[in-house]
C-alpha positions in Angstrom: -31.7 25.8 27.4 -30.0 24.7 24.2 -29.3 20.9 25.7 -33.0 20.7 26.6 -34.3 22.2 23.7 -32.2 19.8 21.3 -32.9 17.2 23.3 -37.0 17.5 23.0 -36.6 18.2 19.2 -34.8 14.5 18.8 -37.2 13.0 21.2 -40.0 14.0 19.3 -38.4 13.0 15.8 -37.6 9.5 17.2 -41.2 9.4 18.5 -42.6 10.6 15.2 -40.7 7.9 13.5 -41.3 5.0 15.7 -45.0 5.6 15.3 -44.9 5.6 11.5 -45.8 2.1 10.1 -43.4 -0.4 10.2 -43.6 -1.9 7.0 -43.3 0.2 3.8 -43.1 -0.9 0.6 -41.2 1.0 -2.4 -43.4 2.2 -4.9 -41.5 4.7 -7.2 -37.7 5.7 -8.1 -37.0 8.7 -9.8 -33.4 9.8 -10.6 -32.5 13.4 -11.8 -29.7 16.1 -11.5 -28.1 18.8 -13.4 -24.8 19.9 -14.6 -23.6 23.9 -14.3 -20.7 25.0 -16.1 -19.4 28.5 -15.8 -16.7 30.6 -17.1 -15.3 33.7 -15.1 -13.0 36.6 -15.9 -12.3 39.0 -13.5 -10.2 42.0 -14.5 -8.3 44.2 -11.8 -9.8 42.6 -9.3 -7.1 40.3 -7.2 -3.8 41.2 -5.9 -0.8 39.1 -7.7 -0.9 35.3 -6.8 2.4 36.1 -4.7 0.3 37.6 -1.8 0.9 41.1 -1.8 -0.8 42.9 1.0 -2.4 46.1 1.7 -1.2 46.7 5.1 0.0 49.7 8.0 2.8 48.0 9.4 2.6 48.1 13.2 0.6 51.1 13.4 -2.5 49.9 15.3 -0.5 48.0 18.0 -1.1 48.8 21.2 -4.5 50.2 21.1 -6.4 49.8 17.7 -7.5 46.0 17.4 -9.0 45.6 13.9 -10.6 42.4 14.1 -8.2 40.5 11.9 -5.7 38.1 13.6 -2.1 39.8 14.2 -3.8 43.3 14.1 -3.0 43.4 10.3 -4.9 44.8 7.4 -4.6 42.3 4.5 -7.0 43.2 1.5 -7.9 40.4 -1.2 -8.7 43.1 -3.8 -6.5 45.1 -5.8 -8.5 47.5 -8.0 -5.0 47.5 -10.1 -4.8 46.9 -13.7 -1.1 46.2 -13.0 -2.2 43.0 -11.6 -2.7 39.5 -13.1 -6.4 38.8 -14.5 -8.2 36.1 -12.5 -10.0 33.4 -15.1 -11.3 30.3 -14.2 -13.8 27.8 -15.4 -16.1 26.2 -12.2 -18.5 23.2 -12.9 -21.1 21.7 -10.4 -22.5 18.1 -11.2 -25.3 17.1 -9.1 -27.2 13.8 -9.0 -30.3 12.9 -6.8 -32.4 9.6 -6.5 -35.5 9.9 -4.9 -37.4 6.5 -3.4 -41.3 6.8 -2.6 -42.6 4.4 -0.4 -46.1 3.8 1.0 -47.5 5.9 3.7 -46.0 8.9 2.4 -42.7 8.0 3.5 -39.9 8.6 0.9 -36.1 9.1 0.9 -33.9 11.5 -0.7 -30.0 11.4 -1.8 -28.2 13.7 -3.7 -24.6 13.9 -4.8 -22.5 16.8 -5.3 -19.4 17.5 -7.2 -17.7 21.0 -7.4 -14.5 21.4 -9.3 -12.6 24.0 -11.2 -11.4 23.0 -14.6 -7.9 21.9 -14.8 -7.5 21.0 -11.1 -8.3 17.5 -11.0 -5.8 16.7 -13.8 -2.3 16.0 -14.2 -0.8 18.8 -16.1 3.0 17.9 -15.6 3.2 15.8 -18.9 7.3 16.3 -18.9 8.0 14.1 -15.7 4.5 12.9 -14.9 5.3 13.8 -11.2 1.6 15.5 -10.8 -0.5 14.2 -8.2 -3.3 16.6 -8.1 -5.4 13.7 -9.7 -5.3 12.2 -6.5 -7.0 15.0 -4.6 -9.2 12.7 -2.6 -13.3 12.5 -2.2 -14.5 15.0 -4.8 -18.0 13.5 -4.5 -19.9 14.7 -1.6 -23.4 14.0 0.2 -25.1 17.3 -0.7 -28.2 15.7 0.6 -29.6 12.5 2.3 -32.5 12.7 4.6 -36.0 10.8 5.1 -39.3 12.4 4.8 -42.8 11.7 6.4 -45.6 13.3 4.8 -49.4 13.7 5.7 -48.4 12.5 9.2 -51.7 11.6 11.4 -53.9 12.7 8.6 -52.5 16.1 8.9 -50.8 18.1 6.4 -47.7 17.8 8.6 -44.5 17.1 7.2 -41.5 15.8 9.0 -37.7 15.7 7.3 -34.8 14.2 9.1 -31.1 14.3 7.6 -28.9 16.1 5.7 -31.0 18.8 3.4 -31.3 22.4 1.9 -32.6 24.9 3.7 -34.3 28.0 1.6 -36.5 30.5 3.4 -38.1 33.5 1.3 -36.1 34.6 -1.5 -33.3 33.5 0.6 -32.0 36.8 1.9 -30.8 35.3 5.1 -30.6 31.3 4.5 -30.3 29.6 1.3 -28.3 27.0 -0.7 -25.6 29.0 -2.2 -26.6 28.7 -5.5 -26.0 32.2 -7.0 -23.6 33.5 -9.4 -19.7 32.4 -9.1 -18.3 29.9 -6.3 -21.7 28.1 -6.6 -20.5 25.5 -4.2 -23.7 24.8 -2.4 -24.8 24.3 1.2 -26.8 22.0 2.9 -27.3 21.6 6.9 -27.8 18.7 9.2 -31.1 19.1 10.6 -34.5 18.3 11.7 -37.4 20.1 10.3 -41.0 19.9 10.8 -43.6 21.7 8.5 -47.3 22.1 8.7 -48.9 23.5 5.5 -52.4 24.6 4.6 -53.8 27.0 1.6 -53.8 29.6 3.8 -50.7 29.4 6.1 -47.6 27.2 6.4 -45.0 27.0 9.5 -41.7 25.6 9.5 -39.5 24.7 12.6 -36.4 23.4 12.2 -33.1 22.8 14.2 -29.5 22.3 12.6 -26.3 21.2 14.0 -23.4 23.7 12.2 -20.6 22.0 14.2 -20.1 19.1 17.0 -17.6 19.6 19.5 -18.9 16.9 21.8 -15.5 14.9 21.8 -13.3 17.8 23.0 -16.1 20.1 25.1 -19.1 19.5 27.0 -21.0 22.2 25.4 -18.9 23.4 22.4 -21.1 23.0 19.2 -22.7 25.6 17.0 -26.3 25.1 16.4 -29.1 26.9 14.5 -32.7 27.1 15.0 -35.4 28.9 13.4 -39.3 29.0 13.1 -40.6 30.7 9.6 -44.0 31.4 9.2 -46.3 32.4 5.8 -49.5 33.6 5.6 -51.0 33.0 2.1 -54.5 34.2 2.2 -54.0 37.1 -0.3 -54.0 35.7 -3.7 -50.4 35.9 -5.3 -49.0 37.4 -2.2 -47.2 35.7 0.6 -46.5 37.3 4.3 -43.7 35.9 6.1 -42.3 36.5 10.1 -39.3 34.4 11.1 -37.0 34.1 14.3 -33.6 32.6 13.7 -31.4 31.6 16.7 -27.6 30.7 15.9 -25.7 29.5 19.3 -22.0 29.1 19.3 -20.8 27.5 22.7 -17.1 26.9 21.5 -14.8 28.1 24.1 -12.8 31.1 23.8 -9.6 32.0 25.6 -7.0 34.6 25.1 -5.0 33.1 27.7 -3.6 29.9 29.4 -2.0 31.0 32.4 -1.1 29.4 35.8 -4.1 28.5 37.9 -4.0 31.8 40.4 -3.5 34.3 37.3 -6.6 32.5 35.7 -8.5 32.8 39.1 -7.2 36.7 39.1 -8.7 37.1 35.5 -12.0 35.5 36.5 -12.3 38.0 39.3 -11.6 40.9 37.2 -13.9 39.6 34.6 -11.0 39.4 32.0 -10.9 36.5 29.3 -14.5 35.7 30.0 -16.2 34.6 27.0 -19.8 33.4 27.0 -21.4 31.7 24.2 -22.8 33.7 21.3 -26.3 33.8 20.8 -27.2 35.5 17.6 -31.0 36.1 17.5 -32.5 37.5 14.1 -36.4 38.4 13.7 -38.0 39.6 10.7 -40.7 40.3 8.6 -41.4 39.7 4.7 -43.7 40.7 2.0 -43.7 39.5 -1.6 -45.9 38.9 -4.5 -47.7 40.4 -7.3 -50.7 42.6 -7.7 -51.6 43.5 -11.5 -48.7 44.5 -13.5 -46.9 45.1 -10.3 -44.6 42.8 -8.1 -42.9 43.7 -5.2 -40.7 42.3 -2.3 -39.7 44.0 0.9 -37.8 42.5 3.7 -36.6 44.0 7.2 -34.8 42.1 9.9 -33.4 43.1 13.6 -30.2 41.2 15.2 -29.3 41.0 18.7 -28.2 39.1 21.3 -24.3 37.9 22.5 -21.6 38.6 20.0 -18.7 37.1 21.9 -17.2 35.2 18.9 -16.6 38.8 17.3 -15.5 40.3 20.3 -12.5 37.8 20.8 -11.0 39.0 17.5 -10.4 42.6 19.0 -7.7 42.4 21.3 -5.3 45.0 21.3 -2.7 43.0 23.2 -4.2 40.5 25.2 -8.1 40.7 25.9 -10.7 40.8 23.7 -14.4 42.5 23.9 -16.3 40.2 25.9 -19.2 42.4 26.3 -19.7 42.7 22.5 -23.4 42.8 21.3 -25.4 42.0 18.1 -27.4 45.2 17.9 -27.9 45.8 13.9 -31.0 46.3 11.3 -31.1 45.3 7.7 -33.9 45.8 5.0 -34.2 44.7 1.5 -37.0 46.1 -1.2 -37.6 45.9 -4.9 -41.0 46.8 -6.8 -41.2 46.3 -10.7 -43.6 46.8 -13.4 -44.4 44.7 -16.1 -45.8 46.5 -19.2 -48.5 44.1 -20.9 -46.8 44.9 -24.9 -44.4 43.3 -27.0 -41.1 42.2 -25.4 -42.9 42.6 -21.9 -40.5 45.3 -20.5 -40.2 45.3 -16.9 -38.7 48.4 -15.0 -37.7 48.1 -11.5 -36.3 50.0 -8.7 -34.8 48.7 -5.4 -32.3 48.8 -2.6 -30.8 47.4 0.5 -29.2 48.5 4.0 -27.0 46.4 6.3 -26.3 48.4 9.4 -22.7 48.6 10.6 -20.3 50.0 12.9 -16.6 50.8 13.0 -15.2 51.5 16.4 -11.7 51.0 15.3 -10.8 54.7 15.8 -9.4 56.0 18.9 -8.8 59.6 20.5 -6.0 61.0 21.9 -7.4 60.6 25.4 -8.1 57.2 25.0 -4.5 56.5 23.7 -3.1 57.8 26.6 -5.6 56.2 29.1 -3.8 53.0 30.5 -7.1 51.7 31.3 -8.8 52.0 28.1 -10.4 48.9 26.2 -11.5 48.8 22.9 -14.9 47.8 21.6 -15.6 45.5 19.2 -17.2 46.3 15.7 -20.2 44.5 15.3 -22.0 44.8 11.8 -25.2 42.9 10.7 -24.4 39.3 10.0 -25.9 37.9 6.7 -25.8 34.4 8.4 -26.3 31.9 5.2 -27.5 34.3 2.4 -28.1 33.1 -1.0 -28.8 36.9 -2.4 -25.6 38.5 -4.2 -26.2 42.5 -4.9 -22.9 42.5 -6.8 -20.9 39.6 -9.0 -17.7 41.9 -8.1 -18.2 43.5 -4.3 -20.7 41.0 -2.7 -18.5 37.7 -3.2 -17.8 37.5 0.7 -21.1 38.7 2.4 -20.9 42.3 2.2 -22.1 44.2 5.2 -21.8 47.7 6.7 -22.8 49.0 3.5 -26.4 50.3 1.3 -27.0 49.8 -2.2 -29.4 51.5 -4.8 -30.7 49.9 -7.8 -32.7 49.8 -10.5 -32.8 48.5 -14.3 -34.9 47.2 -17.2 -35.3 43.6 -18.5 -36.9 42.8 -21.8 -38.1 39.4 -23.7 -37.1 39.7 -27.5 -38.5 36.3 -27.8 -40.2 33.6 -25.6 -36.8 32.0 -25.1 -34.6 35.0 -24.7 -34.5 37.4 -21.6 -31.9 40.3 -21.3 -31.7 42.7 -18.3 -29.6 45.8 -17.9 -29.3 47.4 -14.5 -27.3 49.9 -12.3 -26.5 50.0 -8.6 -24.4 52.5 -6.4 -22.8 51.1 -3.2 -21.9 53.3 -0.4 -20.4 52.5 3.3 -22.6 52.6 6.4 -20.0 53.7 8.6 -16.4 54.5 7.3 -12.6 53.3 8.5 -10.6 55.9 10.4 -7.3 55.3 8.4 -4.1 56.4 9.8 -2.2 59.1 8.1 -0.1 57.1 5.7 2.4 57.7 2.8 1.6 55.3 -0.4 4.3 53.2 -1.8 2.9 50.8 -4.2 0.7 48.4 -2.5 2.2 49.0 0.8 1.2 52.2 3.3 3.8 53.4 5.6 2.5 55.6 8.5 3.5 59.1 8.7 3.3 58.7 12.5 4.2 55.4 13.7 2.4 54.0 17.0 0.2 56.9 17.2 -3.0 55.2 15.9 -5.0 58.1 16.9 -3.6 60.4 14.1 -6.3 59.4 11.4 -9.0 60.6 9.2 -12.0 58.9 7.8 -11.8 56.9 4.3 -14.1 57.8 1.8 -17.5 56.0 2.1 -18.0 55.9 -1.5 -17.7 52.4 -3.1 -18.5 53.2 -6.5 -21.4 52.4 -9.2 -21.8 49.1 -11.4 -23.3 48.6 -14.5 -24.6 44.7 -14.9 -25.8 43.4 -18.3 -27.0 39.6 -18.5 -28.8 37.6 -21.3 -30.3 34.2 -20.6 -31.3 31.9 -23.8 -33.6 29.1 -22.9 -32.6 26.6 -25.6 -35.6 23.9 -24.2 -37.0 23.6 -20.8 -34.1 21.8 -19.8 -31.3 23.9 -21.6 -30.2 27.4 -21.0 -27.3 29.7 -21.7 -26.2 32.8 -19.9 -23.9 35.4 -20.7 -23.2 38.8 -18.8 -21.1 41.6 -18.3 -20.5 43.9 -15.2 -18.2 46.7 -14.7 -17.6 48.5 -11.3 -16.6 52.5 -11.4 -14.7 52.2 -8.4 -15.4 54.8 -5.7 -12.8 56.1 -3.7 -13.9 54.4 -0.8 -12.3 51.2 -2.4 -9.0 52.4 -3.0 -8.6 53.9 0.5 -10.5 50.8 1.9 -13.5 50.2 4.6 -14.7 47.0 6.5 -17.3 45.7 4.4 -16.4 42.0 3.5 -16.8 39.1 5.8 -19.9 40.6 7.7 -18.1 43.8 8.1 -14.7 42.4 9.5 -13.0 42.0 6.0 -10.9 45.0 4.7 -11.3 45.8 0.6 -8.8 48.6 0.2 -6.6 48.2 -2.6 -3.6 49.5 -4.4 -5.0 51.8 -6.9 -8.6 52.7 -8.2 -8.7 51.4 -11.5 -12.3 50.2 -12.4 -13.1 46.4 -12.6 -14.5 44.3 -15.3 -16.3 41.2 -14.9 -17.3 38.6 -17.6 -18.9 35.2 -17.9 -20.3 32.6 -19.8 -22.8 29.8 -18.1 -24.3 26.6 -19.5 -27.0 24.7 -17.2 -28.9 21.4 -17.9 -31.3 19.6 -15.7 -32.3 16.4 -16.0 
């Protein structure tokens, strides 16, 4: 089905382009771009650069797969004031050119460079033997596409080439341009848009990875339909379907042919393509002094690429499925008075499951096969609920949030917010003795001897101030403080869509400070 669908989209795009007038004269050229510079300072956040790890050596083997290579828990976090602070300045430079032709045809090219200060220049001034200045091609083609508008006299737009995809508030698909590590994101895609004053419909097909050289059907593709009803003033009602298909081959073993034949007969080492379907509804807008946004999505389909990671000895879970809900909501009210204060309340929920525990009966059962822990996959989200906790697609959690913003002047806006984070399904950790950053099992090898970790991830206070010096130049400063909960020190699987561990060596609070400037031209 995937091959036929992709072929049909390519054929339709080819026919549409051929049908366009053969001669298009250049009418107008526009040049633009922006420069964004952000200094970040994280305190008590990351482990030492030596790569110290949080682990329970050997305690999970042979029956407790946790979803990471080697069945060893490794956390990228410390929550410890004995570790070094993380400080860096990042800069992103974008330059674009748009060329308009006759017959509503245009071309758009955007170059992009993301760098960390001091990493592209030679610093070994003593000997001069420093090759960091020769780091290869830093400038990338972020976008490069051909666009045709008002095709055949209809409000129809066709866009072919590398392009950003952003739908709704970018809750599931966006351009990765929020907070720190704003490296950007674009897709090699074909996108067709039909838009009127009452509604719009987008259909797209994107190639995420092409393995056509090594596999006949080994690509990763993303398809989607996003529809919006605009018939209510200042309100948008949306519905969508996204389909991510990962057909890369997965194998636990590579034995001789007769062993492989036995595996096939017993349905072992038999992974199908991953098919992640996401359907959702969204409503957003303003009604008088109120503003609101609410979105809910459900995921279903085959999760073999996740199940492949959960192998206790040899074989992973080839029956893993996606089946998870997620929701996001916020309502605000702006007072019609001096400083225009706005108060808001909101929250989000991302379904998750942690099946990493094991009973004594399962432990002694020689035929026991563990199941994968599959949480809601946030796809390519550009929404970040915390500059500290949510840098790596947090899932298997819920958050409640509230705050207030004011505008002391037309050019200045200040916001104060408080958020509480909690785990949906906590991790059952084996009993251990804590020695610094290492946790030694009390009962080595007996992985059934465990107890649930604390689900509390903590409270966070965020304060930001933005000054729009001109329409094109802005300055922003922000401070966040995380009151670390017991669930962070003990650790749960919340990061990387519920596959990454976030336990630390302590429970010290975390501070984050940043300064940012941005210029559009």
